[in-house]
C-alpha positions as CSV (number, residue, x, y, z in Angstrom):
1,M,-5.7,-31.6,-3.8
2,S,-6.6,-28.5,-5.8
3,T,-4.9,-27.4,-8.9
4,S,-3.3,-23.9,-9.2
5,A,-3.6,-21.9,-12.4
6,A,0.0,-22.1,-13.0
7,E,-0.3,-26.0,-12.8
8,L,-2.9,-25.9,-15.5
9,N,-0.4,-24.1,-17.8
10,L,-3.1,-21.8,-18.9
11,P,-2.0,-19.8,-22.1
12,Y,-3.0,-16.4,-20.8
13,A,-1.5,-16.8,-17.3
14,D,0.0,-13.3,-17.4
15,G,-3.1,-11.5,-18.3
16,D,-1.6,-10.0,-21.5
17,F,-4.4,-11.4,-23.6
18,Y,-3.4,-9.4,-26.7
19,A,0.3,-9.9,-26.2
20,F,1.4,-6.2,-25.9
21,E,4.7,-7.1,-24.4
22,Q,5.8,-8.4,-27.6
23,M,5.9,-4.9,-28.8
24,L,9.0,-4.4,-26.5
25,S,12.4,-5.1,-27.8
26,A,14.1,-8.5,-26.7
27,K,16.4,-6.5,-24.5
28,E,13.3,-4.8,-22.8
29,Q,11.5,-8.0,-22.6
30,D,14.4,-9.7,-20.8
31,R,14.8,-6.7,-18.5
32,L,10.9,-6.8,-17.6
33,A,11.5,-10.6,-16.9
34,E,14.4,-9.7,-14.6
35,V,12.2,-7.1,-12.7
36,R,9.3,-9.6,-12.3
37,D,11.8,-12.1,-10.8
38,F,13.0,-9.3,-8.3
39,L,9.4,-8.4,-7.3
40,A,8.5,-12.2,-6.8
41,R,11.4,-12.7,-4.7
42,E,11.7,-9.5,-2.6
43,V,8.3,-7.5,-2.7
44,K,5.6,-9.9,-2.9
45,P,6.5,-12.1,0.2
46,I,6.6,-9.0,2.5
47,A,3.8,-6.9,0.9
48,V,0.7,-7.7,3.0
49,D,2.6,-7.8,6.3
50,C,4.0,-4.4,5.8
51,W,0.6,-3.0,4.7
52,N,-1.1,-4.5,7.9
53,R,1.5,-2.9,10.0
54,G,1.7,0.4,8.2
55,E,5.5,0.3,8.0
56,F,7.8,0.8,5.2
57,P,10.5,-1.8,4.6
58,M,13.6,0.2,4.8
59,D,15.7,-2.7,4.0
60,L,14.3,-2.9,0.6
61,I,15.7,0.5,-0.6
62,P,19.2,-1.0,-1.1
63,K,17.8,-3.8,-3.0
64,L,15.6,-1.3,-5.2
65,A,18.7,0.6,-5.7
66,D,20.5,-2.6,-7.0
67,I,17.8,-3.4,-9.4
68,D,18.1,0.1,-10.8
69,L,14.6,1.0,-11.6
70,V,15.1,4.8,-11.5
71,S,14.7,6.8,-14.6
72,P,14.2,4.0,-17.2
73,V,13.5,6.6,-20.2
74,R,15.6,9.4,-19.7
75,R,18.7,7.8,-18.3
76,Q,18.4,4.2,-19.3
77,G,17.1,5.0,-22.9
78,H,14.1,2.6,-22.6
79,S,10.8,3.2,-24.3
80,N,7.9,4.7,-22.5
81,L,6.1,1.5,-23.0
82,F,8.8,-0.4,-21.1
83,A,8.6,2.0,-18.2
84,G,4.8,1.8,-18.0
85,L,4.6,-1.8,-18.2
86,M,7.5,-1.9,-15.6
87,H,5.5,0.3,-13.4
88,A,2.3,-1.8,-13.8
89,E,4.4,-5.0,-12.7
90,V,5.8,-3.2,-9.6
91,T,2.0,-2.1,-8.8
92,R,0.8,-5.7,-9.5
93,A,3.3,-6.9,-6.7
94,D,2.4,-4.1,-4.4
95,A,0.8,-0.7,-5.0
96,S,2.5,0.8,-2.0
97,I,6.1,0.2,-3.3
98,S,5.0,1.3,-6.7
99,T,3.8,4.6,-5.0
100,F,7.0,4.9,-3.3
101,M,8.7,4.5,-6.6
102,G,6.3,6.9,-8.3
103,V,7.0,9.5,-5.9
104,H,10.8,9.3,-5.8
105,D,11.2,8.4,-9.5
106,G,8.4,10.1,-11.3
107,L,7.5,13.0,-9.3
108,F,10.6,14.0,-7.4
109,T,13.4,12.7,-9.9
110,G,11.0,13.9,-12.7
111,S,11.1,17.4,-11.3
112,I,14.8,17.5,-11.1
113,E,15.3,16.1,-14.7
114,A,12.8,18.5,-16.2
115,L,13.2,21.5,-14.2
116,A,16.7,21.8,-12.8
117,S,19.6,23.4,-14.7
118,Q,22.4,21.2,-15.9
119,E,24.6,22.5,-13.1
120,Q,21.9,21.4,-10.6
121,K,21.4,18.0,-12.4
122,D,25.2,17.4,-12.3
123,A,25.2,18.0,-8.6
124,W,22.0,16.1,-7.5
125,L,21.0,13.4,-10.0
126,P,23.8,10.9,-9.4
127,D,22.9,10.3,-5.7
128,I,19.1,10.4,-6.7
129,Y,19.6,7.7,-9.4
130,A,21.6,5.6,-7.2
131,M,18.9,6.1,-4.4
132,K,21.4,7.3,-1.9
133,K,19.2,10.3,-1.5
134,I,15.5,9.6,-1.3
135,G,13.1,12.3,-2.5
136,A,9.6,13.4,-2.0
137,F,7.3,16.0,-3.9
138,G,5.6,18.6,-2.0
139,L,2.7,20.2,-4.0
140,T,-0.7,19.2,-2.4
141,E,-1.6,21.5,0.7
142,P,-4.1,20.9,3.7
143,L,-6.5,23.3,2.1
144,G,-5.4,22.8,-1.6
145,G,-5.7,19.8,-3.7
146,S,-7.5,20.0,-7.3
147,D,-7.3,23.9,-6.9
148,V,-3.8,24.1,-5.9
149,A,-2.6,25.6,-9.4
150,G,-4.4,28.9,-8.5
151,G,-4.3,28.6,-5.1
152,T,-0.9,27.7,-3.7
153,R,-0.9,29.0,-0.1
154,T,3.0,28.0,0.7
155,T,5.1,31.1,0.2
156,A,8.5,31.8,-1.0
157,R,10.3,35.1,-0.2
158,R,13.5,36.1,-1.6
159,E,15.9,37.4,0.9
160,G,19.6,38.2,-0.6
161,D,21.1,34.8,-1.6
162,A,18.3,32.7,-0.3
163,W,14.7,32.0,-0.3
164,I,12.5,31.7,3.0
165,L,9.6,29.2,2.8
166,N,6.7,29.3,4.9
167,G,3.4,27.0,4.7
168,A,2.3,23.5,4.8
169,K,2.1,20.5,2.6
170,R,-0.2,17.5,2.9
171,W,-0.3,13.8,1.6
172,I,3.5,13.9,0.8
173,G,4.7,10.4,0.3
174,N,8.1,9.3,1.6
175,A,8.6,12.4,3.6
176,T,8.9,11.1,7.0
177,F,12.2,9.6,6.1
178,S,13.3,11.3,2.8
179,D,16.4,13.1,2.4
180,W,15.2,15.9,0.0
181,V,11.6,17.4,-0.9
182,V,11.0,19.3,-4.0
183,V,8.4,21.9,-2.7
184,Y,6.4,24.3,-4.8
185,A,5.7,27.6,-3.3
186,R,4.4,30.9,-4.4
187,D,6.7,33.7,-5.0
188,V,5.1,36.6,-2.9
189,E,6.7,39.1,-5.3
190,D,5.1,38.0,-8.7
191,N,2.6,35.6,-7.5
192,R,4.0,32.7,-9.6
193,V,4.6,29.1,-8.3
194,K,8.3,28.3,-8.0
195,G,10.0,25.0,-7.1
196,F,12.8,24.4,-4.6
197,L,15.0,21.4,-3.4
198,V,14.8,21.3,0.3
199,D,16.9,19.3,2.6
200,T,14.6,17.7,5.4
201,A,17.3,18.4,7.8
202,L,17.0,22.2,7.5
203,E,15.7,24.2,10.6
204,G,12.1,24.7,10.4
205,F,11.2,21.7,8.2
206,S,9.2,19.1,10.0
207,A,7.2,16.1,8.8
208,A,4.5,14.2,10.8
209,K,3.1,10.7,9.6
210,I,-0.6,10.7,8.6
211,E,-2.2,7.8,10.5
212,N,-5.4,5.8,10.1
213,K,-5.4,5.2,6.3
214,I,-7.4,2.6,4.6
215,A,-5.1,2.5,1.5
216,L,-1.4,2.5,0.7
217,R,-0.8,1.9,4.2
218,T,2.9,1.0,3.7
219,V,3.4,4.4,2.1
220,Q,4.6,7.0,4.6
221,N,2.5,10.0,3.8
222,A,3.1,13.1,5.8
223,D,2.1,16.4,6.9
224,I,4.8,19.0,6.3
225,T,5.2,22.2,8.0
226,L,7.7,24.8,6.6
227,D,8.3,27.5,9.3
228,N,10.7,30.1,8.1
229,V,13.0,27.5,6.2
230,V,15.9,29.1,4.6
231,V,16.7,27.6,1.1
232,P,19.9,28.9,-0.5
233,E,19.6,30.2,-4.1
234,F,21.3,27.2,-5.7
235,Y,18.4,25.1,-4.6
236,K,15.8,27.1,-6.4
237,L,15.1,24.8,-9.4
238,A,16.3,27.1,-12.3
239,N,13.5,26.0,-14.7
240,A,10.5,25.8,-12.2
241,N,9.0,29.3,-12.6
242,S,5.3,28.8,-12.9
243,F,2.5,26.2,-12.6
244,R,2.9,25.6,-16.2
245,D,6.3,24.3,-15.6
246,V,5.0,22.0,-12.8
247,N,2.5,20.6,-15.3
248,K,5.4,19.3,-17.5
249,V,6.2,16.9,-14.6
250,L,2.4,16.2,-13.9
251,K,1.7,15.2,-17.5
252,V,4.3,12.3,-17.5
253,T,3.5,11.1,-13.9
254,R,-0.2,10.9,-14.7
255,L,0.6,8.3,-17.2
256,G,2.5,6.4,-14.5
257,V,-0.7,6.5,-12.3
258,A,-2.7,5.2,-15.3
259,W,-0.3,2.4,-15.7
260,Q,-0.7,1.7,-11.7
261,A,-4.5,1.2,-12.6
262,V,-3.3,-1.4,-15.2
263,G,-1.1,-3.2,-12.6
264,Q,-3.8,-3.0,-9.8
265,Q,-6.3,-4.7,-12.2
266,L,-3.8,-7.5,-13.2
267,A,-3.2,-8.1,-9.4
268,A,-7.0,-8.4,-8.9
269,F,-7.1,-10.8,-11.8
270,D,-4.2,-12.9,-10.4
271,V,-6.0,-13.5,-7.2
272,A,-9.3,-13.8,-8.5
273,R,-8.5,-16.3,-11.0
274,R,-6.4,-18.4,-8.7
275,Y,-9.1,-18.3,-6.0
276,A,-11.7,-19.4,-8.6
277,V,-9.6,-22.4,-9.7
278,E,-8.4,-23.5,-6.5
279,R,-11.7,-22.8,-4.2
280,Q,-14.2,-25.6,-4.0
281,Q,-17.8,-25.0,-3.8
282,F,-20.7,-27.4,-4.2
283,G,-18.0,-30.0,-4.9
284,R,-16.3,-28.4,-7.9
285,P,-14.1,-25.4,-8.5
286,L,-15.6,-22.1,-8.3
287,A,-14.2,-21.5,-12.0
288,S,-16.7,-24.0,-13.2
289,F,-19.5,-21.7,-12.7
290,Q,-20.7,-19.6,-15.5
291,L,-21.2,-16.3,-13.4
292,V,-17.8,-16.8,-11.9
293,Q,-16.3,-17.0,-15.4
294,S,-18.3,-13.8,-16.4
295,Q,-16.7,-11.9,-13.5
296,L,-13.1,-13.1,-14.4
297,V,-13.5,-12.1,-18.2
298,Q,-14.9,-8.7,-17.0
299,I,-11.7,-8.0,-14.9
300,L,-9.6,-9.2,-17.7
301,G,-11.6,-7.1,-20.5
302,N,-11.3,-4.0,-18.2
303,A,-7.6,-4.6,-17.7
304,V,-6.9,-5.2,-21.4
305,S,-8.9,-2.2,-22.6
306,S,-6.8,0.0,-20.0
307,M,-3.6,-1.6,-21.3
308,G,-4.4,-1.0,-24.9
309,M,-5.2,2.6,-24.2
310,M,-1.9,3.0,-22.3
311,V,0.3,1.3,-24.9
312,R,-0.9,3.9,-27.6
313,L,-0.3,6.6,-25.1
314,S,3.2,5.5,-24.4
315,Q,3.8,5.4,-28.3
316,L,2.7,8.9,-28.5
317,E,4.8,9.9,-25.6
318,D,8.0,8.4,-27.3
319,L,7.1,10.5,-30.4
320,G,6.8,13.4,-28.2
321,E,3.3,13.9,-29.2
322,A,1.2,13.1,-26.2
323,K,-1.0,15.9,-25.0
324,D,-2.3,16.8,-21.3
325,E,-5.7,16.0,-22.3
326,Q,-4.8,12.5,-23.4
327,S,-3.0,11.7,-20.0
328,A,-6.1,13.3,-18.3
329,L,-8.5,10.8,-20.1
330,A,-6.1,7.7,-19.5
331,K,-5.9,8.4,-15.8
332,A,-9.8,9.0,-15.6
333,F,-10.7,5.9,-17.7
334,T,-8.2,3.3,-16.4
335,T,-8.8,4.2,-12.8
336,A,-12.6,3.9,-13.2
337,R,-12.0,0.6,-14.8
338,M,-9.7,-0.5,-12.0
339,R,-12.5,0.4,-9.4
340,E,-14.8,-1.7,-11.1
341,S,-12.2,-4.6,-11.6
342,V,-11.3,-4.7,-7.9
343,A,-14.9,-4.7,-6.7
344,I,-15.6,-7.5,-8.8
345,G,-12.5,-9.3,-7.4
346,R,-13.4,-8.6,-3.8
347,N,-17.0,-10.0,-4.5
348,L,-15.6,-13.1,-6.2
349,L,-13.8,-13.9,-3.0
350,G,-17.0,-13.4,-0.7
351,G,-16.1,-13.3,2.9
352,N,-12.3,-13.9,2.2
353,G,-12.5,-10.8,0.0
354,I,-12.4,-8.6,3.2
355,V,-9.4,-9.9,5.0
356,T,-5.8,-9.2,3.8
357,D,-4.9,-12.7,4.2
358,F,-6.1,-13.3,0.5
359,E,-4.8,-10.4,-0.9
360,M,-7.8,-8.9,-2.5
361,A,-8.8,-6.8,0.5
362,K,-5.5,-4.9,0.2
363,I,-5.8,-4.7,-3.6
364,F,-9.5,-3.4,-3.2
365,A,-8.3,-0.7,-0.7
366,D,-5.2,0.4,-2.4
367,A,-7.3,1.0,-5.5
368,E,-9.2,3.9,-3.7
369,A,-5.9,5.9,-3.2
370,I,-4.9,5.3,-6.9
371,Y,-8.4,6.6,-8.1
372,S,-8.0,9.8,-6.2
373,Y,-4.3,11.0,-6.7
374,E,-2.4,12.7,-9.5
375,G,-5.9,14.5,-10.3
376,T,-9.3,13.2,-9.2
377,H,-11.4,11.4,-11.7
378,E,-13.6,14.5,-11.8
379,I,-10.9,16.9,-12.6
380,N,-9.3,14.8,-15.4
381,T,-12.7,14.3,-16.8
382,L,-13.2,18.0,-17.2
383,V,-9.7,18.6,-18.6
384,T,-10.7,16.0,-21.3
385,G,-14.2,17.6,-21.7
386,R,-12.6,21.1,-22.1
387,A,-10.4,19.7,-25.0
388,I,-13.3,18.1,-26.8
389,T,-15.7,21.0,-26.4
390,G,-13.4,24.2,-26.1
391,I,-15.3,25.1,-22.9
392,S,-14.0,24.9,-19.6
393,A,-16.4,23.5,-16.9
394,I,-13.6,24.0,-14.3
395,V,-14.6,26.9,-12.0
């Protein structure tokens, strides 16, 4: 009979090799444990099956509402370190569900919290926090990704007490079933990007699921079409009047994606270590071979170095001192380490690493999406390069 890592009572079973979680308050540690229990009970058991089928578990949304994960910093008063570690834990359980939450909570709710007027917040946030209204975030376009800041093609035209939106958005997570989408569009009058809360039931709005994905298959990404969609003036975000305002949201959510990279590495470490301890080859556990231990330590080292960077950046965010280029470096560095870690993990499982039955194939594939969204590795590298040289290499 094989012996699991848990049964061996390993002192570093949680992958937190330098005990970063001890920096949380006792209350936050208890809350994180509560979230972990929820994920083990409600998310992990269904994650692979939902991924294989490419379907979102809609019955999970009320359970996510009950565990109350939305806006841990602004609304609940937790530290950014707690918020980051929690996001990493959700990713560790399932990158698709963490992406769903990253869209609803980070990008969508974050847009309302940062860019709406107080009157708008009072009207919208209660249902958003309670997940009675699910949100999406419409920025990327079919012909605009990294260059969307200066090349937004979706337009907004003011007509009396309303705005008329026309254009298309792509890769919009949650949009096949969301109630609202924050859409960023270029005002034809002043050529500046502005934000709008769009009800998905409005005439002229349509969303079509993007098929044939190899990553985050549970996430319902969509192509959105806006055909003369009429948005009342009250639904124009009061403080979203330029792309500089959009960046206030993206700076924070980029931290969230870097924490996802931490969680994905911890997931790879969990699966790889368990497999190495339990799998027998040549009459003994894989973990007894030097090269296998070397691979496990490399995954752990990548994860811990990424976590250390994110702990410090979260502290800077709590102090109000975090800069755009620091978020950019974190996203570029942690996702590169993640890509390496999941590849090592997939290799360690051999042939079993290419089927989702053993989880690692899913972890490996999902990492590709995390590596690319919220600013590509190359763009985030160039943002950091501009900060350290004073010279922009971005055309």
